[in-house]
FIGU-211618 format. One record per residue: x, y, z of N, C-alpha, C in turn; residue in three letters; residue number from 1. Coordinates in Angstrom, 1 decimal. Last residue first. Layout:
// residues N
npx: X npy: Y npz: Z capx: X capy: Y capz: Z cpx: X cpy: Y cpz: Z kolro: ALA tiza: NUM
...
This chain:
// residues 80
npx: -2.1 npy: 24.2 npz: -1.2 capx: -0.7 capy: 24.9 capz: -0.9 cpx: 0.2 cpy: 25.1 cpz: -1.8 kolro: HIS tiza: 80
npx: -4.1 npy: 22.9 npz: -2.7 capx: -4.4 capy: 24.5 capz: -2.6 cpx: -2.9 cpy: 25.2 cpz: -2.0 kolro: SER tiza: 79
npx: -3.6 npy: 20.4 npz: -1.7 capx: -3.3 capy: 20.7 capz: -3.1 cpx: -3.4 cpy: 22.3 cpz: -3.2 kolro: VAL tiza: 78
npx: -4.3 npy: 20.0 npz: 0.6 capx: -2.7 capy: 20.0 capz: 0.6 cpx: -2.7 cpy: 20.3 cpz: -1.1 kolro: PHE tiza: 77
npx: -6.7 npy: 20.4 npz: 1.1 capx: -5.9 capy: 21.5 capz: 1.7 cpx: -4.8 cpy: 21.2 cpz: 1.3 kolro: SER tiza: 76
npx: -7.7 npy: 18.3 npz: -0.8 capx: -8.3 capy: 19.2 capz: -0.8 cpx: -7.2 cpy: 20.5 cpz: -0.4 kolro: PRO tiza: 75
npx: -6.3 npy: 15.4 npz: 0.5 capx: -6.0 capy: 16.1 capz: -0.5 cpx: -6.6 cpy: 17.7 cpz: -0.8 kolro: LYS tiza: 74
npx: -7.1 npy: 14.9 npz: 3.1 capx: -5.7 capy: 15.7 capz: 3.4 cpx: -5.6 cpy: 16.4 cpz: 1.5 kolro: PHE tiza: 73
npx: -8.9 npy: 13.0 npz: 2.5 capx: -9.2 capy: 14.1 capz: 3.0 cpx: -8.2 cpy: 15.2 cpz: 3.4 kolro: LYS tiza: 72
npx: -7.5 npy: 11.1 npz: 0.9 capx: -8.5 capy: 11.9 capz: 0.4 cpx: -9.0 cpy: 13.3 cpz: 1.3 kolro: ARG tiza: 71
npx: -5.7 npy: 9.5 npz: 2.5 capx: -5.1 capy: 10.8 capz: 1.5 cpx: -6.3 cpy: 11.6 cpz: 0.8 kolro: ALA tiza: 70
npx: -7.5 npy: 8.1 npz: 3.5 capx: -6.8 capy: 8.9 capz: 4.3 cpx: -6.3 cpy: 10.1 cpz: 3.5 kolro: ILE tiza: 69
npx: -8.1 npy: 6.2 npz: 1.7 capx: -9.2 capy: 7.0 capz: 2.2 cpx: -8.6 cpy: 8.2 cpz: 3.1 kolro: THR tiza: 68
npx: -5.9 npy: 5.3 npz: 0.7 capx: -6.8 capy: 6.3 capz: -0.3 cpx: -7.5 cpy: 7.0 cpz: 0.7 kolro: GLU tiza: 67
npx: -5.5 npy: 3.3 npz: 3.1 capx: -4.3 capy: 4.5 capz: 2.4 cpx: -4.9 cpy: 6.1 cpz: 1.7 kolro: MET tiza: 66
npx: -7.5 npy: 2.0 npz: 2.4 capx: -7.5 capy: 2.6 capz: 3.5 cpx: -6.5 cpy: 3.9 cpz: 3.3 kolro: GLN tiza: 65
npx: -6.8 npy: 1.0 npz: -0.4 capx: -8.1 capy: 1.6 capz: 0.3 cpx: -8.3 cpy: 2.4 cpz: 1.3 kolro: ASP tiza: 64
npx: -4.7 npy: -0.8 npz: 0.4 capx: -4.3 capy: 0.7 capz: 0.1 cpx: -5.4 cpy: 1.4 cpz: -0.3 kolro: LYS tiza: 63
npx: -5.6 npy: -2.3 npz: 2.2 capx: -4.7 capy: -1.3 capz: 3.0 cpx: -4.6 cpy: -0.4 cpz: 1.8 kolro: LEU tiza: 62
npx: -7.2 npy: -4.0 npz: 0.5 capx: -7.6 capy: -3.6 capz: 1.5 cpx: -6.8 cpy: -2.4 cpz: 2.3 kolro: LEU tiza: 61
npx: -4.8 npy: -4.9 npz: -0.9 capx: -5.7 capy: -4.0 capz: -1.7 cpx: -6.8 cpy: -2.9 cpz: -0.6 kolro: LEU tiza: 60
npx: -3.7 npy: -6.8 npz: 0.8 capx: -2.7 capy: -5.2 capz: 0.0 cpx: -4.0 cpy: -4.4 cpz: -0.6 kolro: LYS tiza: 59
npx: -5.5 npy: -8.1 npz: 1.0 capx: -5.2 capy: -7.7 capz: 2.1 cpx: -4.7 cpy: -6.4 cpz: 1.7 kolro: LYS tiza: 58
npx: -5.5 npy: -9.6 npz: -1.7 capx: -6.7 capy: -8.9 capz: -0.7 cpx: -6.3 cpy: -8.1 cpz: 0.4 kolro: LYS tiza: 57
npx: -2.8 npy: -10.8 npz: -1.6 capx: -3.5 capy: -9.7 capz: -2.3 cpx: -4.7 cpy: -9.2 cpz: -2.1 kolro: LYS tiza: 56
npx: -2.8 npy: -12.1 npz: 0.9 capx: -2.2 capy: -10.9 capz: 0.5 cpx: -2.6 cpy: -10.2 cpz: 0.0 kolro: LEU tiza: 55
npx: -4.7 npy: -14.2 npz: -0.4 capx: -5.2 capy: -13.4 capz: 1.0 cpx: -4.3 cpy: -12.1 cpz: 1.0 kolro: ILE tiza: 54
npx: -3.0 npy: -15.3 npz: -2.5 capx: -4.6 capy: -14.6 capz: -2.5 cpx: -4.8 cpy: -14.1 cpz: -1.4 kolro: THR tiza: 53
npx: -0.8 npy: -16.3 npz: -0.9 capx: -1.0 capy: -15.4 capz: -2.4 cpx: -1.9 cpy: -14.6 cpz: -2.5 kolro: GLU tiza: 52
npx: -2.2 npy: -18.1 npz: 0.2 capx: -1.1 capy: -17.1 capz: 1.2 cpx: -1.1 cpy: -15.9 cpz: 0.1 kolro: GLU tiza: 51
npx: -2.8 npy: -20.4 npz: -1.4 capx: -3.8 capy: -19.5 capz: -0.9 cpx: -3.3 cpy: -18.4 cpz: -0.4 kolro: LEU tiza: 50
npx: -0.2 npy: -20.9 npz: -2.4 capx: -1.4 capy: -20.3 capz: -3.4 cpx: -2.3 cpy: -19.4 cpz: -2.8 kolro: GLN tiza: 49
npx: 0.6 npy: -22.0 npz: -0.1 capx: 1.4 capy: -20.7 capz: -1.1 cpx: 0.6 cpy: -20.0 cpz: -1.5 kolro: GLU tiza: 48
npx: -0.8 npy: -24.4 npz: 0.3 capx: -0.9 capy: -23.1 capz: 1.0 cpx: -0.5 cpy: -21.9 cpz: 0.5 kolro: ASP tiza: 47
npx: -0.3 npy: -25.7 npz: -2.3 capx: -1.8 capy: -25.2 capz: -2.3 cpx: -1.9 cpy: -24.0 cpz: -1.3 kolro: ASP tiza: 46
npx: 3.0 npy: -24.7 npz: -3.5 capx: 2.3 capy: -25.3 capz: -3.2 cpx: 0.5 cpy: -24.9 cpz: -2.4 kolro: ASN tiza: 45
npx: 4.5 npy: -23.2 npz: -6.5 capx: 3.9 capy: -23.2 capz: -4.9 cpx: 2.9 cpy: -24.0 cpz: -4.5 kolro: PRO tiza: 44
npx: 6.9 npy: -23.7 npz: -8.1 capx: 6.1 capy: -24.7 capz: -7.9 cpx: 5.4 cpy: -24.4 cpz: -6.7 kolro: TYR tiza: 43
npx: 8.5 npy: -21.6 npz: -8.1 capx: 8.2 capy: -22.0 capz: -9.3 cpx: 7.0 cpy: -23.2 cpz: -9.4 kolro: HIS tiza: 42
npx: 8.3 npy: -18.4 npz: -6.5 capx: 8.3 capy: -19.9 capz: -6.1 cpx: 7.5 cpy: -20.5 cpz: -7.9 kolro: LEU tiza: 41
npx: 8.4 npy: -15.9 npz: -6.7 capx: 9.6 capy: -16.2 capz: -7.4 cpx: 9.5 cpy: -18.0 cpz: -7.1 kolro: SER tiza: 40
npx: 5.7 npy: -15.3 npz: -5.6 capx: 5.6 capy: -15.3 capz: -6.9 cpx: 7.2 cpy: -16.0 cpz: -7.6 kolro: ALA tiza: 39
npx: 6.6 npy: -15.1 npz: -2.8 capx: 5.5 capy: -16.2 capz: -3.5 cpx: 5.7 cpy: -16.4 cpz: -4.8 kolro: LEU tiza: 38
npx: 8.4 npy: -12.7 npz: -2.8 capx: 8.8 capy: -14.0 capz: -2.7 cpx: 8.0 cpy: -15.4 cpz: -3.0 kolro: GLU tiza: 37
npx: 6.3 npy: -11.1 npz: -3.4 capx: 7.4 capy: -11.0 capz: -4.4 cpx: 8.2 cpy: -12.4 cpz: -3.9 kolro: SER tiza: 36
npx: 4.7 npy: -11.3 npz: -1.1 capx: 4.0 capy: -11.6 capz: -2.4 cpx: 5.1 cpy: -11.7 cpz: -3.8 kolro: LEU tiza: 35
npx: 6.8 npy: -10.5 npz: 0.7 capx: 6.0 capy: -11.5 capz: 0.8 cpx: 5.5 cpy: -11.7 cpz: -0.6 kolro: ARG tiza: 34
npx: 6.7 npy: -7.5 npz: -0.2 capx: 8.0 capy: -8.5 capz: -0.2 cpx: 7.4 cpy: -9.8 cpz: -0.1 kolro: THR tiza: 33
npx: 4.0 npy: -6.6 npz: 0.0 capx: 4.7 capy: -6.7 capz: -1.6 cpx: 6.0 cpy: -7.5 cpz: -1.1 kolro: GLU tiza: 32
npx: 3.7 npy: -6.9 npz: 2.7 capx: 2.6 capy: -7.9 capz: 2.0 cpx: 3.3 cpy: -8.1 cpz: 0.3 kolro: TYR tiza: 31
npx: 5.4 npy: -5.0 npz: 3.6 capx: 5.5 capy: -6.5 capz: 3.7 cpx: 4.7 cpy: -7.4 cpz: 2.9 kolro: LYS tiza: 30
npx: 4.2 npy: -2.6 npz: 2.6 capx: 5.3 capy: -3.3 capz: 1.9 cpx: 5.7 cpy: -4.5 cpz: 2.3 kolro: ARG tiza: 29
npx: 1.6 npy: -2.7 npz: 4.0 capx: 1.4 capy: -2.9 capz: 2.3 cpx: 2.8 cpy: -3.2 cpz: 1.7 kolro: HIS tiza: 28
npx: 2.8 npy: -2.2 npz: 6.4 capx: 2.3 capy: -3.2 capz: 6.3 cpx: 2.1 cpy: -3.7 cpz: 4.5 kolro: GLU tiza: 27
npx: 3.8 npy: 0.8 npz: 5.8 capx: 4.9 capy: -0.2 capz: 6.1 cpx: 4.1 cpy: -1.8 cpz: 5.9 kolro: ASN tiza: 26
npx: 1.7 npy: 2.0 npz: 5.3 capx: 2.4 capy: 1.8 capz: 4.2 cpx: 3.3 cpy: 0.6 cpz: 4.6 kolro: VAL tiza: 25
npx: 0.2 npy: 1.9 npz: 8.0 capx: -0.3 capy: 1.2 capz: 6.9 cpx: 0.7 cpy: 0.8 cpz: 5.6 kolro: LEU tiza: 24
npx: 1.9 npy: 3.1 npz: 9.1 capx: 1.6 capy: 1.8 capz: 9.6 cpx: 1.1 cpy: 1.3 cpz: 8.3 kolro: GLU tiza: 23
npx: 1.4 npy: 5.7 npz: 7.8 capx: 2.6 capy: 5.5 capz: 7.9 cpx: 2.8 cpy: 3.8 cpz: 8.2 kolro: ARG tiza: 22
npx: -1.3 npy: 6.3 npz: 8.4 capx: -0.9 capy: 6.4 capz: 7.3 cpx: 0.1 cpy: 5.3 cpz: 7.0 kolro: TYR tiza: 21
npx: -0.9 npy: 6.4 npz: 11.5 capx: -1.8 capy: 5.4 capz: 10.8 cpx: -1.2 cpy: 5.3 cpz: 9.3 kolro: GLN tiza: 20
npx: 0.6 npy: 9.0 npz: 11.7 capx: 0.9 capy: 7.5 capz: 11.9 cpx: 0.4 cpy: 6.3 cpz: 11.5 kolro: GLU tiza: 19
npx: 1.7 npy: 11.4 npz: 9.4 capx: 0.5 capy: 10.7 capz: 9.9 cpx: 0.7 cpy: 9.3 cpz: 10.0 kolro: ASP tiza: 18
npx: 4.1 npy: 12.4 npz: 8.5 capx: 3.1 capy: 13.3 capz: 9.8 cpx: 1.9 cpy: 12.5 cpz: 9.8 kolro: HIS tiza: 17
npx: 5.1 npy: 11.0 npz: 6.6 capx: 6.1 capy: 11.6 capz: 7.5 cpx: 5.1 cpy: 11.9 cpz: 9.0 kolro: ALA tiza: 16
npx: 3.5 npy: 10.1 npz: 5.0 capx: 4.3 capy: 9.2 capz: 5.8 cpx: 5.2 cpy: 9.4 cpz: 7.0 kolro: ILE tiza: 15
npx: 2.2 npy: 12.4 npz: 4.4 capx: 1.5 capy: 11.7 capz: 5.4 cpx: 2.5 cpy: 10.6 cpz: 5.6 kolro: LEU tiza: 14
npx: 4.6 npy: 13.4 npz: 2.6 capx: 3.8 capy: 14.2 capz: 3.7 cpx: 3.1 cpy: 13.4 cpz: 4.9 kolro: PHE tiza: 13
npx: 4.3 npy: 11.3 npz: 0.3 capx: 5.7 capy: 12.0 capz: 1.5 cpx: 5.5 cpy: 12.7 cpz: 2.7 kolro: ASP tiza: 12
npx: 1.9 npy: 11.8 npz: -0.5 capx: 2.3 capy: 10.3 capz: 0.2 cpx: 3.3 cpy: 10.5 cpz: 1.1 kolro: ARG tiza: 11
npx: 2.3 npy: 14.4 npz: -1.8 capx: 1.3 capy: 14.1 capz: -0.3 cpx: 1.2 cpy: 12.8 cpz: 0.2 kolro: LEU tiza: 10
npx: 4.1 npy: 13.9 npz: -3.5 capx: 4.4 capy: 14.9 capz: -2.4 cpx: 3.5 cpy: 14.5 cpz: -1.0 kolro: ALA tiza: 9
npx: 2.7 npy: 12.3 npz: -5.0 capx: 3.6 capy: 11.7 capz: -4.4 cpx: 4.2 cpy: 12.7 cpz: -3.3 kolro: ALA tiza: 8
npx: 0.9 npy: 14.1 npz: -5.8 capx: 0.1 capy: 12.7 capz: -5.4 cpx: 1.5 cpy: 12.1 cpz: -4.5 kolro: GLU tiza: 7
npx: 2.0 npy: 16.0 npz: -7.3 capx: 1.5 capy: 16.4 capz: -5.9 cpx: 1.0 cpy: 15.1 cpz: -5.5 kolro: SER tiza: 6
npx: 3.4 npy: 14.8 npz: -9.3 capx: 4.0 capy: 15.1 capz: -8.3 cpx: 3.4 cpy: 15.6 cpz: -6.9 kolro: VAL tiza: 5
npx: 1.3 npy: 11.5 npz: -10.0 capx: 1.6 capy: 12.9 capz: -10.4 cpx: 2.7 cpy: 13.4 cpz: -9.0 kolro: SER tiza: 4
npx: 2.3 npy: 8.3 npz: -10.9 capx: 1.3 capy: 9.1 capz: -10.2 cpx: 2.0 cpy: 10.7 cpz: -10.3 kolro: ILE tiza: 3
npx: 1.5 npy: 6.0 npz: -13.2 capx: 2.2 capy: 6.9 capz: -12.8 cpx: 1.5 cpy: 7.8 cpz: -11.9 kolro: SER tiza: 2
npx: 2.1 npy: 2.6 npz: -13.9 capx: 1.2 capy: 3.3 capz: -13.1 cpx: 1.8 cpy: 4.7 cpz: -13.3 kolro: MET tiza: 1
């Protein structure tokens, strides 16, 4: 998955200037870290498998929330 320079710049801008977006990004990173840990398990138990499923859904929800915030900024950000 490749993102354009303007999308990367917008993401960096939002991380620096929008507290809600920054918190969502931090939470998204925490989920990604935990998912990596779970993925490295050779034989995850039922609780770990359930945790993985839940974290994947939560991570997607955060990504949707981040995209909603970014969409509000895209028209004005791209025009600069």
